[in-house]
Backbone as CSV, one residue per row, in Angstrom:
resi,resn,N_x,N_y,N_z,CA_x,CA_y,CA_z,C_x,C_y,C_z
1,MET,116.619,-78.094,-165.027,117.043,-77.388,-163.838,118.561,-77.234,-163.888
2,PRO,119.035,-76.041,-163.744,120.472,-75.828,-163.910,121.348,-76.371,-162.777
3,ASP,120.847,-76.453,-161.568,121.702,-76.806,-160.436,121.537,-78.227,-159.920
4,MET,120.514,-78.934,-160.365,120.298,-80.307,-159.907,119.400,-81.038,-160.889
5,ASN,119.400,-82.361,-160.806,118.502,-83.139,-161.659,117.262,-83.539,-160.854
6,GLY,116.351,-84.231,-161.491,115.095,-84.602,-160.850,115.262,-85.522,-159.653
7,VAL,116.218,-86.450,-159.733,116.454,-87.369,-158.616,116.981,-86.598,-157.411
8,GLU,117.878,-85.651,-157.659,118.393,-84.827,-156.556,117.281,-83.989,-155.930
9,LEU,116.414,-83.427,-156.771,115.284,-82.654,-156.265,114.367,-83.538,-155.423
10,ALA,114.071,-84.731,-155.911,113.210,-85.656,-155.171,113.830,-86.034,-153.831
11,THR,115.139,-86.251,-153.814,115.833,-86.595,-152.573,115.720,-85.459,-151.560
12,ARG,115.924,-84.242,-152.021,115.816,-83.087,-151.116,114.382,-82.881,-150.641
13,ALA,113.430,-83.061,-151.547,112.022,-82.900,-151.174,111.608,-83.942,-150.141
14,ARG,112.051,-85.183,-150.332,111.725,-86.246,-149.376,112.379,-86.006,-148.022
15,ALA,113.527,-85.349,-148.005,114.175,-85.025,-146.733,113.307,-84.056,-145.928
16,LEU,112.627,-83.160,-146.633,111.750,-82.194,-145.974,110.374,-82.769,-145.670
17,ARG,109.872,-83.588,-146.609,108.534,-84.183,-146.452,108.584,-85.648,-146.863
18,PRO,108.867,-86.537,-145.920,109.023,-87.960,-146.241,107.786,-88.603,-146.874
19,ASP,106.617,-88.043,-146.648,105.379,-88.620,-147.181,104.977,-88.034,-148.535
20,LEU,105.797,-87.179,-149.112,105.475,-86.511,-150.373,105.433,-87.505,-151.529
21,PRO,104.299,-87.605,-152.242,104.240,-88.484,-153.417,105.077,-87.892,-154.552
22,ILE,105.910,-88.725,-155.159,106.793,-88.271,-156.238,106.761,-89.283,-157.376
23,LEU,106.659,-88.781,-158.602,106.741,-89.594,-159.807,107.787,-88.954,-160.713
24,LEU,108.831,-89.698,-161.055,109.863,-89.186,-161.957,109.433,-89.432,-163.399
25,ALA,109.594,-88.416,-164.243,109.321,-88.553,-165.671,110.563,-88.095,-166.422
26,SER,110.985,-88.883,-167.401,112.224,-88.574,-168.111,112.065,-88.789,-169.605
27,GLY,112.698,-87.915,-170.368,112.722,-88.056,-171.812,113.935,-88.818,-172.310
28,TYR,114.820,-89.206,-171.403,116.018,-89.951,-171.777,115.683,-91.409,-172.057
29,ALA,116.464,-92.029,-172.915,116.254,-93.445,-173.229,116.398,-94.301,-171.975
30,GLU,117.378,-93.974,-171.145,117.564,-94.671,-169.873,116.843,-93.887,-168.784
31,LEU,115.877,-94.519,-168.144,115.179,-93.846,-167.058,116.087,-93.751,-165.843
32,PRO,115.997,-92.650,-165.100,116.805,-92.561,-163.887,116.415,-93.664,-162.921
33,SER,117.365,-94.106,-162.140,117.137,-95.258,-161.268,116.157,-94.978,-160.151
34,GLY,115.947,-93.728,-159.788,115.095,-93.420,-158.655,115.864,-93.510,-157.353
35,THR,117.131,-93.829,-157.459,118.046,-93.959,-156.323,117.482,-94.875,-155.255
36,GLU,117.966,-94.690,-154.049,117.518,-95.531,-152.947,116.102,-95.186,-152.496
37,LEU,115.526,-94.128,-153.052,114.161,-93.754,-152.686,113.130,-94.702,-153.281
38,ASN,113.542,-95.514,-154.250,112.632,-96.449,-154.908,111.409,-95.720,-155.475
39,LEU,111.664,-94.686,-156.255,110.598,-93.866,-156.818,110.034,-94.480,-158.088
40,PRO,108.720,-94.326,-158.305,108.156,-94.757,-159.584,108.659,-93.852,-160.699
41,ARG,108.809,-94.431,-161.903,109.353,-93.697,-163.041,108.460,-93.877,-164.253
42,LEU,108.439,-92.863,-165.086,107.655,-92.893,-166.313,108.508,-92.289,-167.420
43,GLY,108.649,-93.021,-168.535,109.440,-92.529,-169.657,108.588,-91.727,-170.624
44,LYS,109.146,-90.619,-171.112,108.458,-89.797,-172.103,108.836,-90.286,-173.494
45,PRO,107.976,-90.202,-174.450,106.581,-89.801,-174.307,105.774,-90.920,-173.658
46,PHE,104.740,-90.549,-172.961,103.893,-91.545,-172.321,102.437,-91.265,-172.673
47,PHE,101.632,-92.290,-172.532,100.205,-92.151,-172.787,99.517,-91.619,-171.532
48,GLN,98.434,-90.898,-171.727,97.686,-90.330,-170.611,97.226,-91.424,-169.646
49,ASP,96.839,-92.576,-170.176,96.403,-93.681,-169.321,97.540,-94.186,-168.440
50,ASP,98.766,-94.208,-168.969,99.923,-94.634,-168.175,100.191,-93.647,-167.039
51,LEU,100.094,-92.360,-167.340,100.282,-91.342,-166.312,99.214,-91.481,-165.231
52,ALA,97.968,-91.644,-165.644,96.873,-91.789,-164.679,97.073,-93.012,-163.795
53,ALA,97.528,-94.111,-164.383,97.750,-95.334,-163.609,98.859,-95.138,-162.576
54,GLU,99.961,-94.509,-162.978,101.068,-94.271,-162.042,100.658,-93.310,-160.932
55,LEU,99.920,-92.258,-161.284,99.460,-91.319,-160.266,98.502,-91.990,-159.290
56,SER,97.644,-92.854,-159.793,96.723,-93.590,-158.918,97.483,-94.442,-157.917
57,LYS,98.549,-95.078,-158.376,99.352,-95.924,-157.486,99.980,-95.124,-156.353
58,ILE,100.551,-93.967,-156.688,101.252,-93.222,-155.644,100.301,-92.425,-154.756
59,LEU,99.131,-92.064,-155.274,98.199,-91.271,-154.481,97.286,-92.117,-153.604
60,VAL,97.198,-93.399,-153.871,96.332,-94.266,-153.067,96.814,-94.316,-151.619
61,ALA,98.094,-94.117,-151.405,98.661,-94.176,-150.056,98.520,-92.849,-149.311
62,VAL,98.102,-91.804,-150.006,98.023,-90.473,-149.373,96.745,-90.334,-148.587
């Protein structure tokens, strides 16, 4: 994204919809902190089972 990173997008999205489930995925060696939103993070490359497990965690509350 040319104008913002994923954490900034998540912050703006949560401002509009506080209940929005968000999972950050990054190809960088250092995963983004998730800021004060305490967002779950997944490093690329990841296994399909890891993605499914993280999605299950965040969607169980929906």
